[in-house]
C-alpha positions in Angstrom: 0.0 -0.1 0.0 3.0 2.4 0.5 3.9 2.3 -3.0 0.3 3.1 -4.1 0.3 6.0 -1.6 3.5 7.3 -3.1 2.4 7.0 -6.6 -1.0 8.8 -6.0 0.7 11.6 -4.1 3.1 11.9 -7.0 0.2 12.2 -9.5 -1.4 14.9 -7.2 1.7 17.0 -7.8 2.1 16.2 -11.6 -1.6 17.1 -12.0 -1.3 20.7 -10.6 -0.8 23.9 -12.2 2.9 24.5 -12.8 4.2 21.0 -12.3 7.4 19.6 -14.0 5.4 18.1 -16.9 3.7 21.4 -17.8 0.2 22.5 -17.7 -1.1 20.7 -20.9 0.0 17.3 -19.7 -0.5 18.2 -16.0 -3.3 20.5 -15.0 -5.3 20.1 -18.2 -4.8 16.3 -18.5 -3.7 14.5 -15.4 -5.5 16.9 -13.3 -9.0 16.2 -14.9 -11.2 14.0 -12.7 -11.8 11.4 -15.3 -8.2 11.0 -16.1 -7.4 11.1 -12.4 -9.8 8.4 -11.4 -8.5 6.2 -14.2 -4.9 6.6 -12.9 -6.0 5.9 -9.5 -8.0 2.8 -10.7 -4.8 1.6 -12.3 -2.7 2.1 -9.2 -5.2 0.5 -6.8 -6.3 -2.3 -9.2 -9.9 -1.4 -9.5 -10.5 0.7 -12.7 -14.1 -0.2 -12.8 -15.0 1.5 -9.5 -12.7 4.3 -10.0 -14.4 5.2 -13.2 -17.9 4.8 -11.6 -16.9 7.8 -9.3 -14.7 9.6 -11.8 -17.5 10.2 -14.3 -19.8 12.2 -11.8 -16.7 14.0 -10.5 -15.8 15.1 -14.1 -19.3 16.4 -14.5 -19.3 18.2 -11.2 -15.9 19.9 -11.7 -16.2 20.5 -15.5 -17.0 24.2 -14.9 -13.9 24.6 -12.5 -11.8 27.5 -13.6 -8.9 29.5 -12.1 -9.7 33.2 -13.1 -6.7 35.6 -12.5 -5.0 32.8 -10.6 -7.5 32.5 -8.0 -8.0 28.7 -7.0 -11.3 28.2 -5.2 -10.9 24.6 -5.2 -8.0 22.3 -6.0 -9.2 20.0 -8.7 -6.1 17.7 -8.7 -6.3 17.2 -4.7 -10.0 16.8 -4.7 -10.3 14.1 -7.5 -7.2 11.9 -6.6 -8.2 12.0 -2.9 -11.8 11.6 -3.5 -11.4 8.6 -5.8 -8.8 6.9 -3.6 -11.2 7.4 -0.5 -14.0 5.7 -2.4 -12.0 2.7 -3.3 -10.4 2.4 0.4 -13.6 2.9 2.2 -16.2 1.8 -0.3 -16.1 -2.0 0.0 -19.5 -3.3 0.0 -21.2 0.0 -1.2 -23.1 0.4 -4.4 -22.4 2.9 -7.2 -24.3 5.7 -5.4 -22.6 5.1 -2.2 -19.2 5.2 -3.8 -20.2 8.4 -5.6 -21.3 9.9 -2.2 -18.0 9.0 -0.5 -16.0 10.3 -3.3 -17.8 13.7 -3.3 -17.3 14.1 0.5 -13.6 13.3 0.4 -13.2 15.2 -2.7 -14.4 18.2 -0.7 -11.8 17.5 2.1 -9.0 17.0 -0.5 -10.1 20.3 -2.4 -9.8 22.2 1.0 -6.4 20.8 1.7 -5.2 21.7 -1.7 -6.5 25.3 -1.5 -4.7 25.7 1.8 -1.6 24.4 0.3 -1.9 26.7 -2.7 -1.8 29.7 -0.3 1.3 28.2 1.5 2.9 27.7 -1.9 2.2 31.3 -3.0 3.8 32.6 0.3 6.8 30.4 0.1 7.6 31.5 -3.6 7.7 35.0 -2.6 11.3 35.1 -1.6 12.2 33.5 -4.9 11.6 36.8 -6.6 14.4 38.4 -4.7 16.7 35.7 -5.6 15.8 36.0 -9.3 16.1 39.9 -9.0 19.5 39.6 -7.6 20.6 37.4 -10.5 19.1 39.8 -13.0 21.0 42.8 -11.4 24.3 40.9 -11.7 23.5 40.0 -15.2 23.9 36.2 -14.2 21.4 34.7 -16.6 23.0 31.3 -16.4 21.5 30.9 -12.8 18.0 32.1 -13.4 16.9 28.5 -13.7 17.6 28.1 -9.9 14.7 30.2 -8.6 12.4 29.6 -11.5 12.8 25.9 -12.1 14.7 24.2 -9.2 13.4 26.1 -6.1 9.9 26.7 -7.6 9.4 23.0 -8.3 10.7 21.9 -5.0 8.2 24.1 -3.3 5.4 23.0 -5.4 6.3 19.4 -5.0 6.7 19.8 -1.1 3.4 21.5 -0.8 1.6 18.8 -2.7 3.3 15.5 -2.3 3.9 15.8 1.5 0.3 16.8 2.5 -1.1 14.1 0.1 1.0 11.5 1.8 -0.3 12.5 5.2 -4.0 12.4 4.1 -3.6 9.1 2.2 -1.8 7.5 5.0 -4.3 8.7 7.6 -7.2 7.3 5.3 -5.4 3.9 5.0 -4.8 3.7 8.7 -8.4 4.5 9.4 -9.7 1.9 7.0 -7.6 -0.9 8.8 -9.4 -0.3 12.0 -12.6 -1.9 10.9 -14.8 -2.3 7.8 -15.7 1.3 7.2 -18.8 0.5 5.3 -20.3 -1.4 8.2 -19.7 1.5 10.5 -21.7 4.1 8.6 -25.4 4.2 9.6 -27.9 3.6 6.8 -29.2 7.1 6.9 -25.6 8.5 6.4 -25.0 6.2 3.4 -28.4 7.2 1.9 -27.6 10.9 2.4 -24.2 10.6 0.8 -25.9 8.8 -2.1 -28.5 11.5 -2.6 -26.0 14.3 -2.1 -23.6 12.8 -4.8 -26.4 12.4 -7.2 -27.6 16.0 -6.6 -24.0 17.3 -7.1 -23.7 15.3 -10.4 -27.1 16.7 -11.5 -25.9 20.3 -10.5 -22.8 20.0 -12.5 -24.7 18.7 -15.6 -27.2 21.6 -15.1 -24.4 24.1 -15.1 -22.8 22.5 -18.1 -26.2 22.7 -19.9 -26.6 26.4 -19.0 -23.6 27.1 -21.1 -24.4 25.0 -24.0 -28.2 25.4 -24.4 -28.3 28.9 -26.2 -31.6 28.4 -28.1 -34.9 26.6 -27.5 -34.2 23.9 -30.2 -30.9 23.1 -28.4 -33.0 21.7 -25.6 -35.0 19.6 -28.0 -31.7 18.1 -29.4 -30.6 17.4 -25.7 -33.9 15.7 -25.0 -33.6 13.6 -28.2 -30.3 12.2 -27.2 -31.7 11.5 -23.6 -34.6 9.6 -25.1 -32.2 7.5 -27.3 -30.2 6.4 -24.3 -33.1 6.1 -21.8 -36.0 4.6 -23.7 -34.4 3.1 -26.9 -31.3 1.6 -25.0 -28.6 3.0 -27.2 -25.3 3.5 -25.5 -23.7 6.9 -25.3 -21.1 6.1 -28.1 -23.8 5.4 -30.5 -25.8 8.5 -29.5 -22.6 10.5 -30.0 -22.1 9.2 -33.5 -25.7 10.1 -34.3 -25.2 13.5 -32.9 -22.0 14.0 -35.1 -23.8 12.9 -38.2 -26.8 15.2 -37.4 -24.5 18.1 -36.8 -22.7 17.5 -40.2 -26.0 17.3 -42.0 -27.2 20.5 -40.2 -24.1 22.3 -41.1 -24.3 21.2 -44.8 -28.0 22.4 -44.9 -27.5 25.9 -43.5 -24.4 26.6 -45.4 -25.9 25.4 -48.8 -26.0 28.4 -51.1 -23.9 30.6 -48.8 -20.6 29.7 -50.1 -18.7 32.7 -51.8 -16.5 32.2 -54.9 
């Protein structure tokens, strides 16, 4: 379990803003909930359960942005911790119970990450003086020290070490007893309902951005009916949607092409 904790903590760092792998691979790929849950599933040997909680977490946090560098919720911490907690404590729970656990522990992880962001900002302030000193001396060959070496060390320490503490604490707590049997039924039900509500809220926020005109809602409902009542899987509906979009584009642009 120690290696699993170390690997998850490492990915919590790699999936952050400004990690050594860059924002494209890190924050915008490894930091996304669906990718994070898949990675945790591989590490912990339960990809199916991990993706069960990863999909609703992806929907919930799809609108997560960092305007002006303000981080209201640390996405990497939240999703890796939430998924890991669901797999550690969720033995014996159904899908809704797993989602409920993931949502609760994702909240805890997100708060820890938000705190560590503020610590990281504070620790990076002295690096400006070091960089300024090298700039005054014209010593450009050493500018990588504050920018790359020290900055990455601070970022790594502020994410890897707290993640180790949180994950180790969860593992120790799970070893005391079967966590699922310790939770009263009303708590499990509440977590399940809350998890479903959060996923629905995330989807509602996403639709509020996508549905610009009334007929957009009709298209959405058409896809919903195909999945729910006709039994088509989401991939088949996505293909139908792409074909419909291509035909629609061809119709509205017909006769409008300029020479």
